[in-house]
PyMOL Python script that loads the backbone (N, CA, C, O; Angstrom):
from pymol import cmd

cmd.read_pdbstr("""\
ATOM      1  N   MET A   1     112.593  85.584 133.157  1.00  0.00           N
ATOM      2  CA  MET A   1     113.198  85.285 131.904  1.00  0.00           C
ATOM      3  C   MET A   1     114.577  86.052 131.837  1.00  0.00           C
ATOM      4  O   MET A   1     114.629  87.257 132.085  1.00  0.00           O
ATOM      5  N   SER A   2     115.623  85.360 131.513  1.00  0.00           N
ATOM      6  CA  SER A   2     116.925  85.968 131.454  1.00  0.00           C
ATOM      7  C   SER A   2     117.058  86.712 130.141  1.00  0.00           C
ATOM      8  O   SER A   2     116.307  86.482 129.193  1.00  0.00           O
ATOM      9  N   VAL A   3     118.040  87.617 130.107  1.00  0.00           N
ATOM     10  CA  VAL A   3     118.259  88.398 128.856  1.00  0.00           C
ATOM     11  C   VAL A   3     118.608  87.466 127.693  1.00  0.00           C
ATOM     12  O   VAL A   3     118.199  87.692 126.554  1.00  0.00           O
ATOM     13  N   GLU A   4     119.344  86.456 127.991  1.00  0.00           N
ATOM     14  CA  GLU A   4     119.732  85.533 126.906  1.00  0.00           C
ATOM     15  C   GLU A   4     118.585  84.780 126.264  1.00  0.00           C
ATOM     16  O   GLU A   4     118.663  84.391 125.098  1.00  0.00           O
ATOM     17  N   ASN A   5     117.457  84.562 127.069  1.00  0.00           N
ATOM     18  CA  ASN A   5     116.304  83.811 126.517  1.00  0.00           C
ATOM     19  C   ASN A   5     115.248  84.778 125.995  1.00  0.00           C
ATOM     20  O   ASN A   5     114.195  84.318 125.554  1.00  0.00           O
ATOM     21  N   MET A   6     115.460  86.038 126.018  1.00  0.00           N
ATOM     22  CA  MET A   6     114.462  86.915 125.482  1.00  0.00           C
ATOM     23  C   MET A   6     114.440  86.909 124.023  1.00  0.00           C
ATOM     24  O   MET A   6     115.501  86.795 123.410  1.00  0.00           O
ATOM     25  N   PRO A   7     113.277  87.027 123.385  1.00  0.00           N
ATOM     26  CA  PRO A   7     113.182  86.944 121.908  1.00  0.00           C
ATOM     27  C   PRO A   7     113.998  88.150 121.333  1.00  0.00           C
ATOM     28  O   PRO A   7     113.945  89.260 121.864  1.00  0.00           O
ATOM     29  N   LYS A   8     114.714  87.898 120.284  1.00  0.00           N
ATOM     30  CA  LYS A   8     115.476  89.030 119.667  1.00  0.00           C
ATOM     31  C   LYS A   8     114.572  89.643 118.587  1.00  0.00           C
ATOM     32  O   LYS A   8     113.905  88.976 117.796  1.00  0.00           O
ATOM     33  N   LYS A   9     114.618  90.946 118.635  1.00  0.00           N
ATOM     34  CA  LYS A   9     113.897  91.732 117.621  1.00  0.00           C
ATOM     35  C   LYS A   9     114.607  91.763 116.283  1.00  0.00           C
ATOM     36  O   LYS A   9     115.757  92.188 116.181  1.00  0.00           O
ATOM     37  N   LYS A  10     113.910  91.312 115.267  1.00  0.00           N
ATOM     38  CA  LYS A  10     114.535  91.255 113.923  1.00  0.00           C
ATOM     39  C   LYS A  10     114.576  92.691 113.399  1.00  0.00           C
ATOM     40  O   LYS A  10     113.610  93.439 113.549  1.00  0.00           O
ATOM     41  N   PRO A  11     115.750  93.090 112.756  1.00  0.00           N
ATOM     42  CA  PRO A  11     115.846  94.413 112.179  1.00  0.00           C
ATOM     43  C   PRO A  11     114.800  94.568 111.061  1.00  0.00           C
ATOM     44  O   PRO A  11     114.477  93.641 110.318  1.00  0.00           O
ATOM     45  N   ARG A  12     114.292  95.829 111.000  1.00  0.00           N
ATOM     46  CA  ARG A  12     113.258  96.121 109.984  1.00  0.00           C
ATOM     47  C   ARG A  12     113.956  96.272 108.649  1.00  0.00           C
ATOM     48  O   ARG A  12     114.903  97.051 108.540  1.00  0.00           O
ATOM     49  N   LEU A  13     113.534  95.579 107.670  1.00  0.00           N
ATOM     50  CA  LEU A  13     114.092  95.644 106.339  1.00  0.00           C
ATOM     51  C   LEU A  13     113.677  96.889 105.669  1.00  0.00           C
ATOM     52  O   LEU A  13     112.518  97.291 105.777  1.00  0.00           O
ATOM     53  N   ARG A  14     114.604  97.543 104.954  1.00  0.00           N
ATOM     54  CA  ARG A  14     114.286  98.777 104.204  1.00  0.00           C
ATOM     55  C   ARG A  14     114.041  98.400 102.738  1.00  0.00           C
ATOM     56  O   ARG A  14     114.765  97.570 102.188  1.00  0.00           O
ATOM     57  N   ARG A  15     113.053  98.987 102.116  1.00  0.00           N
ATOM     58  CA  ARG A  15     112.802  98.801 100.752  1.00  0.00           C
ATOM     59  C   ARG A  15     113.879  99.504  99.962  1.00  0.00           C
ATOM     60  O   ARG A  15     114.272 100.622 100.294  1.00  0.00           O
ATOM     61  N   GLN A  16     114.349  98.866  98.935  1.00  0.00           N
ATOM     62  CA  GLN A  16     115.224  99.535  98.017  1.00  0.00           C
ATOM     63  C   GLN A  16     114.460 100.188  96.891  1.00  0.00           C
ATOM     64  O   GLN A  16     113.587  99.551  96.300  1.00  0.00           O
ATOM     65  N   PHE A  17     114.742 101.389  96.581  1.00  0.00           N
ATOM     66  CA  PHE A  17     114.005 102.126  95.558  1.00  0.00           C
ATOM     67  C   PHE A  17     114.516 101.701  94.126  1.00  0.00           C
ATOM     68  O   PHE A  17     115.709 101.775  93.829  1.00  0.00           O
ATOM     69  N   THR A  18     113.573 101.266  93.281  1.00  0.00           N
ATOM     70  CA  THR A  18     113.989 100.897  91.982  1.00  0.00           C
ATOM     71  C   THR A  18     114.066 102.159  91.113  1.00  0.00           C
ATOM     72  O   THR A  18     113.512 103.201  91.462  1.00  0.00           O
ATOM     73  N   LEU A  19     114.757 102.046  89.984  1.00  0.00           N
ATOM     74  CA  LEU A  19     114.795 103.221  89.076  1.00  0.00           C
ATOM     75  C   LEU A  19     113.497 103.717  88.624  1.00  0.00           C
ATOM     76  O   LEU A  19     113.285 104.925  88.512  1.00  0.00           O
ATOM     77  N   ASP A  20     112.559 102.762  88.341  1.00  0.00           N
ATOM     78  CA  ASP A  20     111.242 103.152  87.904  1.00  0.00           C
ATOM     79  C   ASP A  20     110.494 103.948  89.001  1.00  0.00           C
ATOM     80  O   ASP A  20     109.870 104.969  88.712  1.00  0.00           O
ATOM     81  N   PHE A  21     110.567 103.459  90.287  1.00  0.00           N
ATOM     82  CA  PHE A  21     109.990 104.166  91.373  1.00  0.00           C
ATOM     83  C   PHE A  21     110.572 105.587  91.507  1.00  0.00           C
ATOM     84  O   PHE A  21     109.831 106.560  91.639  1.00  0.00           O
ATOM     85  N   LYS A  22     111.879 105.682  91.470  1.00  0.00           N
ATOM     86  CA  LYS A  22     112.450 107.002  91.531  1.00  0.00           C
ATOM     87  C   LYS A  22     112.074 107.961  90.472  1.00  0.00           C
ATOM     88  O   LYS A  22     111.917 109.160  90.700  1.00  0.00           O
ATOM     89  N   ALA A  23     111.925 107.392  89.261  1.00  0.00           N
ATOM     90  CA  ALA A  23     111.409 108.171  88.144  1.00  0.00           C
ATOM     91  C   ALA A  23     110.014 108.649  88.301  1.00  0.00           C
ATOM     92  O   ALA A  23     109.693 109.780  87.934  1.00  0.00           O
ATOM     93  N   GLU A  24     109.156 107.795  88.851  1.00  0.00           N
ATOM     94  CA  GLU A  24     107.729 108.132  89.154  1.00  0.00           C
ATOM     95  C   GLU A  24     107.663 109.228  90.163  1.00  0.00           C
ATOM     96  O   GLU A  24     106.909 110.179  89.959  1.00  0.00           O
ATOM     97  N   ILE A  25     108.426 109.163  91.278  1.00  0.00           N
ATOM     98  CA  ILE A  25     108.465 110.151  92.297  1.00  0.00           C
ATOM     99  C   ILE A  25     108.932 111.437  91.714  1.00  0.00           C
ATOM    100  O   ILE A  25     108.339 112.479  91.996  1.00  0.00           O
ATOM    101  N   ALA A  26     110.006 111.426  90.882  1.00  0.00           N
ATOM    102  CA  ALA A  26     110.536 112.737  90.315  1.00  0.00           C
ATOM    103  C   ALA A  26     109.497 113.302  89.435  1.00  0.00           C
ATOM    104  O   ALA A  26     109.294 114.515  89.487  1.00  0.00           O
ATOM    105  N   ALA A  27     108.791 112.531  88.601  1.00  0.00           N
ATOM    106  CA  ALA A  27     107.790 113.052  87.700  1.00  0.00           C
ATOM    107  C   ALA A  27     106.600 113.653  88.506  1.00  0.00           C
ATOM    108  O   ALA A  27     106.085 114.711  88.144  1.00  0.00           O
ATOM    109  N   LEU A  28     106.174 112.983  89.584  1.00  0.00           N
ATOM    110  CA  LEU A  28     105.117 113.512  90.431  1.00  0.00           C
ATOM    111  C   LEU A  28     105.513 114.799  91.040  1.00  0.00           C
ATOM    112  O   LEU A  28     104.715 115.737  91.034  1.00  0.00           O
ATOM    113  N   CYS A  29     106.703 114.913  91.573  1.00  0.00           N
ATOM    114  CA  CYS A  29     107.186 116.157  92.150  1.00  0.00           C
ATOM    115  C   CYS A  29     107.192 117.276  91.154  1.00  0.00           C
ATOM    116  O   CYS A  29     106.840 118.405  91.498  1.00  0.00           O
ATOM    117  N   ARG A  30     107.579 117.006  89.927  1.00  0.00           N
ATOM    118  CA  ARG A  30     107.630 118.070  88.901  1.00  0.00           C
ATOM    119  C   ARG A  30     106.231 118.528  88.596  1.00  0.00           C
ATOM    120  O   ARG A  30     106.004 119.731  88.459  1.00  0.00           O
ATOM    121  N   ARG A  31     105.217 117.566  88.476  1.00  0.00           N
ATOM    122  CA  ARG A  31     103.829 117.928  88.211  1.00  0.00           C
ATOM    123  C   ARG A  31     103.278 118.795  89.348  1.00  0.00           C
ATOM    124  O   ARG A  31     102.681 119.845  89.108  1.00  0.00           O
ATOM    125  N   LEU A  32     103.486 118.341  90.588  1.00  0.00           N
ATOM    126  CA  LEU A  32     102.944 119.009  91.785  1.00  0.00           C
ATOM    127  C   LEU A  32     103.612 120.354  91.882  1.00  0.00           C
ATOM    128  O   LEU A  32     102.944 121.352  92.152  1.00  0.00           O
ATOM    129  N   GLY A  33     104.936 120.412  91.667  1.00  0.00           N
ATOM    130  CA  GLY A  33     105.661 121.670  91.818  1.00  0.00           C
ATOM    131  C   GLY A  33     105.212 122.833  90.989  1.00  0.00           C
ATOM    132  O   GLY A  33     105.415 123.992  91.353  1.00  0.00           O
ATOM    133  N   SER A  34     104.568 122.506  89.816  1.00  0.00           N
ATOM    134  CA  SER A  34     103.995 123.599  89.009  1.00  0.00           C
ATOM    135  C   SER A  34     102.636 123.977  89.458  1.00  0.00           C
ATOM    136  O   SER A  34     102.097 124.973  88.977  1.00  0.00           O
ATOM    137  N   ALA A  35     102.021 123.213  90.388  1.00  0.00           N
ATOM    138  CA  ALA A  35     100.630 123.561  90.765  1.00  0.00           C
ATOM    139  C   ALA A  35     100.484 123.953  92.231  1.00  0.00           C
ATOM    140  O   ALA A  35      99.426 124.441  92.626  1.00  0.00           O
ATOM    141  N   VAL A  36     101.541 123.750  93.067  1.00  0.00           N
ATOM    142  CA  VAL A  36     101.432 124.133  94.456  1.00  0.00           C
ATOM    143  C   VAL A  36     102.709 124.915  94.908  1.00  0.00           C
ATOM    144  O   VAL A  36     103.755 124.876  94.260  1.00  0.00           O
ATOM    145  N   ASP A  37     102.563 125.584  95.991  1.00  0.00           N
ATOM    146  CA  ASP A  37     103.677 126.372  96.484  1.00  0.00           C
ATOM    147  C   ASP A  37     104.677 125.543  97.304  1.00  0.00           C
ATOM    148  O   ASP A  37     105.876 125.822  97.320  1.00  0.00           O
ATOM    149  N   HIS A  38     104.141 124.505  97.992  1.00  0.00           N
ATOM    150  CA  HIS A  38     105.024 123.676  98.900  1.00  0.00           C
ATOM    151  C   HIS A  38     104.620 122.198  98.814  1.00  0.00           C
ATOM    152  O   HIS A  38     103.431 121.897  98.710  1.00  0.00           O
ATOM    153  N   ILE A  39     105.545 121.309  98.853  1.00  0.00           N
ATOM    154  CA  ILE A  39     105.297 119.933  98.987  1.00  0.00           C
ATOM    155  C   ILE A  39     106.002 119.493 100.254  1.00  0.00           C
ATOM    156  O   ILE A  39     107.210 119.681 100.392  1.00  0.00           O
ATOM    157  N   GLY A  40     105.263 118.914 101.176  1.00  0.00           N
ATOM    158  CA  GLY A  40     105.852 118.525 102.481  1.00  0.00           C
ATOM    159  C   GLY A  40     105.964 116.914 102.546  1.00  0.00           C
ATOM    160  O   GLY A  40     105.106 116.173 102.066  1.00  0.00           O
ATOM    161  N   LEU A  41     107.002 116.517 103.128  1.00  0.00           N
ATOM    162  CA  LEU A  41     107.279 115.085 103.378  1.00  0.00           C
ATOM    163  C   LEU A  41     107.602 114.878 104.811  1.00  0.00           C
ATOM    164  O   LEU A  41     108.322 115.673 105.414  1.00  0.00           O
ATOM    165  N   HIS A  42     107.060 113.777 105.397  1.00  0.00           N
ATOM    166  CA  HIS A  42     107.563 113.319 106.720  1.00  0.00           C
ATOM    167  C   HIS A  42     108.314 112.031 106.496  1.00  0.00           C
ATOM    168  O   HIS A  42     107.751 111.025 106.065  1.00  0.00           O
ATOM    169  N   VAL A  43     109.578 112.081 106.792  1.00  0.00           N
ATOM    170  CA  VAL A  43     110.475 110.888 106.597  1.00  0.00           C
ATOM    171  C   VAL A  43     111.173 110.629 107.923  1.00  0.00           C
ATOM    172  O   VAL A  43     111.684 111.530 108.588  1.00  0.00           O
ATOM    173  N   ARG A  44     111.166 109.330 108.272  1.00  0.00           N
ATOM    174  CA  ARG A  44     111.882 108.939 109.520  1.00  0.00           C
ATOM    175  C   ARG A  44     113.367 109.371 109.459  1.00  0.00           C
ATOM    176  O   ARG A  44     114.006 109.274 108.412  1.00  0.00           O
ATOM    177  N   ALA A  45     113.862 109.816 110.524  1.00  0.00           N
ATOM    178  CA  ALA A  45     115.287 110.298 110.542  1.00  0.00           C
ATOM    179  C   ALA A  45     116.283 109.140 110.255  1.00  0.00           C
ATOM    180  O   ALA A  45     117.396 109.384 109.789  1.00  0.00           O
ATOM    181  N   ASP A  46     115.885 107.920 110.529  1.00  0.00           N
ATOM    182  CA  ASP A  46     116.882 106.812 110.261  1.00  0.00           C
ATOM    183  C   ASP A  46     116.639 106.227 108.860  1.00  0.00           C
ATOM    184  O   ASP A  46     117.212 105.185 108.543  1.00  0.00           O
ATOM    185  N   ASN A  47     115.821 106.852 108.019  1.00  0.00           N
ATOM    186  CA  ASN A  47     115.578 106.323 106.650  1.00  0.00           C
ATOM    187  C   ASN A  47     116.467 107.051 105.687  1.00  0.00           C
ATOM    188  O   ASN A  47     115.980 107.837 104.874  1.00  0.00           O
ATOM    189  N   ALA A  48     117.821 106.804 105.754  1.00  0.00           N
ATOM    190  CA  ALA A  48     118.781 107.493 104.913  1.00  0.00           C
ATOM    191  C   ALA A  48     118.518 107.288 103.418  1.00  0.00           C
ATOM    192  O   ALA A  48     118.786 108.200 102.635  1.00  0.00           O
ATOM    193  N   THR A  49     118.046 106.221 103.026  1.00  0.00           N
ATOM    194  CA  THR A  49     117.756 105.973 101.555  1.00  0.00           C
ATOM    195  C   THR A  49     116.735 106.952 101.028  1.00  0.00           C
ATOM    196  O   THR A  49     116.955 107.577  99.990  1.00  0.00           O
ATOM    197  N   ALA A  50     115.583 107.103 101.748  1.00  0.00           N
ATOM    198  CA  ALA A  50     114.576 108.046 101.392  1.00  0.00           C
ATOM    199  C   ALA A  50     115.017 109.476 101.477  1.00  0.00           C
ATOM    200  O   ALA A  50     114.718 110.279 100.592  1.00  0.00           O
ATOM    201  N   ILE A  51     115.732 109.808 102.539  1.00  0.00           N
ATOM    202  CA  ILE A  51     116.219 111.184 102.689  1.00  0.00           C
ATOM    203  C   ILE A  51     117.167 111.523 101.577  1.00  0.00           C
ATOM    204  O   ILE A  51     117.110 112.633 101.046  1.00  0.00           O
ATOM    205  N   GLY A  52     118.056 110.596 101.192  1.00  0.00           N
ATOM    206  CA  GLY A  52     118.973 110.888  99.983  1.00  0.00           C
ATOM    207  C   GLY A  52     118.204 111.109  98.705  1.00  0.00           C
ATOM    208  O   GLY A  52     118.450 112.052  97.953  1.00  0.00           O
ATOM    209  N   LEU A  53     117.234 110.180  98.472  1.00  0.00           N
ATOM    210  CA  LEU A  53     116.360 110.399  97.273  1.00  0.00           C
ATOM    211  C   LEU A  53     115.703 111.753  97.235  1.00  0.00           C
ATOM    212  O   LEU A  53     115.779 112.457  96.228  1.00  0.00           O
ATOM    213  N   TYR A  54     115.059 112.123  98.319  1.00  0.00           N
ATOM    214  CA  TYR A  54     114.321 113.397  98.304  1.00  0.00           C
ATOM    215  C   TYR A  54     115.279 114.605  98.165  1.00  0.00           C
ATOM    216  O   TYR A  54     114.963 115.578  97.480  1.00  0.00           O
ATOM    217  N   ARG A  55     116.401 114.530  98.797  1.00  0.00           N
ATOM    218  CA  ARG A  55     117.405 115.577  98.610  1.00  0.00           C
ATOM    219  C   ARG A  55     117.842 115.725  97.231  1.00  0.00           C
ATOM    220  O   ARG A  55     118.003 116.837  96.730  1.00  0.00           O
ATOM    221  N   ARG A  56     118.052 114.563  96.559  1.00  0.00           N
ATOM    222  CA  ARG A  56     118.489 114.606  95.135  1.00  0.00           C
ATOM    223  C   ARG A  56     117.379 115.205  94.238  1.00  0.00           C
ATOM    224  O   ARG A  56     117.640 115.773  93.178  1.00  0.00           O
ATOM    225  N   LEU A  57     116.110 115.043  94.730  1.00  0.00           N
ATOM    226  CA  LEU A  57     114.971 115.669  93.947  1.00  0.00           C
ATOM    227  C   LEU A  57     114.834 117.129  94.261  1.00  0.00           C
ATOM    228  O   LEU A  57     113.987 117.804  93.676  1.00  0.00           O
ATOM    229  N   GLY A  58     115.646 117.649  95.177  1.00  0.00           N
ATOM    230  CA  GLY A  58     115.541 119.106  95.473  1.00  0.00           C
ATOM    231  C   GLY A  58     114.868 119.460  96.695  1.00  0.00           C
ATOM    232  O   GLY A  58     114.677 120.646  96.967  1.00  0.00           O
ATOM    233  N   PHE A  59     114.486 118.514  97.467  1.00  0.00           N
ATOM    234  CA  PHE A  59     113.816 118.795  98.805  1.00  0.00           C
ATOM    235  C   PHE A  59     114.910 119.227  99.749  1.00  0.00           C
ATOM    236  O   PHE A  59     116.052 118.783  99.639  1.00  0.00           O
ATOM    237  N   THR A  60     114.551 120.112 100.695  1.00  0.00           N
ATOM    238  CA  THR A  60     115.485 120.503 101.769  1.00  0.00           C
ATOM    239  C   THR A  60     114.825 120.276 103.111  1.00  0.00           C
ATOM    240  O   THR A  60     113.600 120.204 103.212  1.00  0.00           O
ATOM    241  N   ASP A  61     115.684 120.161 104.185  1.00  0.00           N
ATOM    242  CA  ASP A  61     115.186 119.962 105.437  1.00  0.00           C
ATOM    243  C   ASP A  61     114.614 121.287 105.977  1.00  0.00           C
ATOM    244  O   ASP A  61     115.250 122.330 105.831  1.00  0.00           O
ATOM    245  N   ILE A  62     113.480 121.259 106.568  1.00  0.00           N
ATOM    246  CA  ILE A  62     112.862 122.484 107.144  1.00  0.00           C
ATOM    247  C   ILE A  62     112.867 122.358 108.699  1.00  0.00           C
ATOM    248  O   ILE A  62     113.202 123.320 109.390  1.00  0.00           O
ATOM    249  N   THR A  63     112.515 121.235 109.211  1.00  0.00           N
ATOM    250  CA  THR A  63     112.442 121.041 110.647  1.00  0.00           C
ATOM    251  C   THR A  63     112.525 119.511 110.980  1.00  0.00           C
ATOM    252  O   THR A  63     112.290 118.664 110.118  1.00  0.00           O
ATOM    253  N   ASP A  64     112.842 119.219 112.163  1.00  0.00           N
ATOM    254  CA  ASP A  64     112.824 117.803 112.626  1.00  0.00           C
ATOM    255  C   ASP A  64     111.509 117.590 113.315  1.00  0.00           C
ATOM    256  O   ASP A  64     110.907 118.545 113.805  1.00  0.00           O
ATOM    257  N   PHE A  65     111.034 116.333 113.368  1.00  0.00           N
ATOM    258  CA  PHE A  65     109.946 115.965 114.140  1.00  0.00           C
ATOM    259  C   PHE A  65     110.242 114.741 114.947  1.00  0.00           C
ATOM    260  O   PHE A  65     111.147 113.974 114.619  1.00  0.00           O
ATOM    261  N   THR A  66     109.482 114.547 116.012  1.00  0.00           N
ATOM    262  CA  THR A  66     109.726 113.442 116.929  1.00  0.00           C
ATOM    263  C   THR A  66     108.546 112.492 116.774  1.00  0.00           C
ATOM    264  O   THR A  66     107.385 112.902 116.759  1.00  0.00           O
ATOM    265  N   GLU A  67     108.879 111.221 116.659  1.00  0.00           N
ATOM    266  CA  GLU A  67     107.829 110.194 116.592  1.00  0.00           C
ATOM    267  C   GLU A  67     107.675 109.638 117.950  1.00  0.00           C
ATOM    268  O   GLU A  67     108.684 109.273 118.554  1.00  0.00           O
ATOM    269  N   ALA A  68     106.472 109.539 118.500  1.00  0.00           N
ATOM    270  CA  ALA A  68     106.229 109.014 119.853  1.00  0.00           C
ATOM    271  C   ALA A  68     105.145 107.988 119.821  1.00  0.00           C
ATOM    272  O   ALA A  68     104.205 108.078 119.031  1.00  0.00           O
ATOM    273  N   THR A  69     105.276 106.996 120.692  1.00  0.00           N
ATOM    274  CA  THR A  69     104.258 106.001 120.870  1.00  0.00           C
ATOM    275  C   THR A  69     103.756 106.114 122.253  1.00  0.00           C
ATOM    276  O   THR A  69     104.535 106.249 123.197  1.00  0.00           O
ATOM    277  N   HIS A  70     102.448 106.061 122.401  1.00  0.00           N
ATOM    278  CA  HIS A  70     101.829 106.212 123.726  1.00  0.00           C
ATOM    279  C   HIS A  70     100.999 104.928 123.991  1.00  0.00           C
ATOM    280  O   HIS A  70     100.339 104.433 123.078  1.00  0.00           O
ATOM    281  N   ALA A  71     101.026 104.411 125.176  1.00  0.00           N
ATOM    282  CA  ALA A  71     100.247 103.255 125.606  1.00  0.00           C
ATOM    283  C   ALA A  71      99.210 103.734 126.560  1.00  0.00           C
ATOM    284  O   ALA A  71      99.464 104.627 127.368  1.00  0.00           O
ATOM    285  N   ALA A  72      98.015 103.141 126.479  1.00  0.00           N
ATOM    286  CA  ALA A  72      96.899 103.454 127.356  1.00  0.00           C
ATOM    287  C   ALA A  72      97.232 102.978 128.742  1.00  0.00           C
ATOM    288  O   ALA A  72      97.922 101.972 128.904  1.00  0.00           O
ATOM    289  N   LEU A  73      96.752 103.684 129.750  1.00  0.00           N
ATOM    290  CA  LEU A  73      96.944 103.203 131.104  1.00  0.00           C
ATOM    291  C   LEU A  73      95.934 102.110 131.362  1.00  0.00           C
ATOM    292  O   LEU A  73      94.795 102.153 130.896  1.00  0.00           O
ATOM    293  N   ALA A  74      96.382 101.143 132.109  1.00  0.00           N
ATOM    294  CA  ALA A  74      95.554  99.948 132.439  1.00  0.00           C
ATOM    295  C   ALA A  74      94.657 100.261 133.628  1.00  0.00           C
ATOM    296  O   ALA A  74      93.889  99.404 134.065  1.00  0.00           O
TER     297      ALA A  74
END
""", "prot")
cmd.dss("prot")
cmd.show_as("cartoon", "prot")
cmd.util.cbc("prot")
cmd.orient("prot")
């Protein structure tokens, strides 16, 4: 199969956060913040929309993580 005939991978669509969703997340963070010492999130590095939202809510970057996919040996 030539490169030209290979199926093209469709880009993954990102969900747009509605104002209601953002308000719900902010309210949840405020409720949790008064009951726990830390709230941890795992967000893909290429998900700029979510990263921006969480930073606006006061979250800060602590560390990077690597996402890996492993296949079983045949």
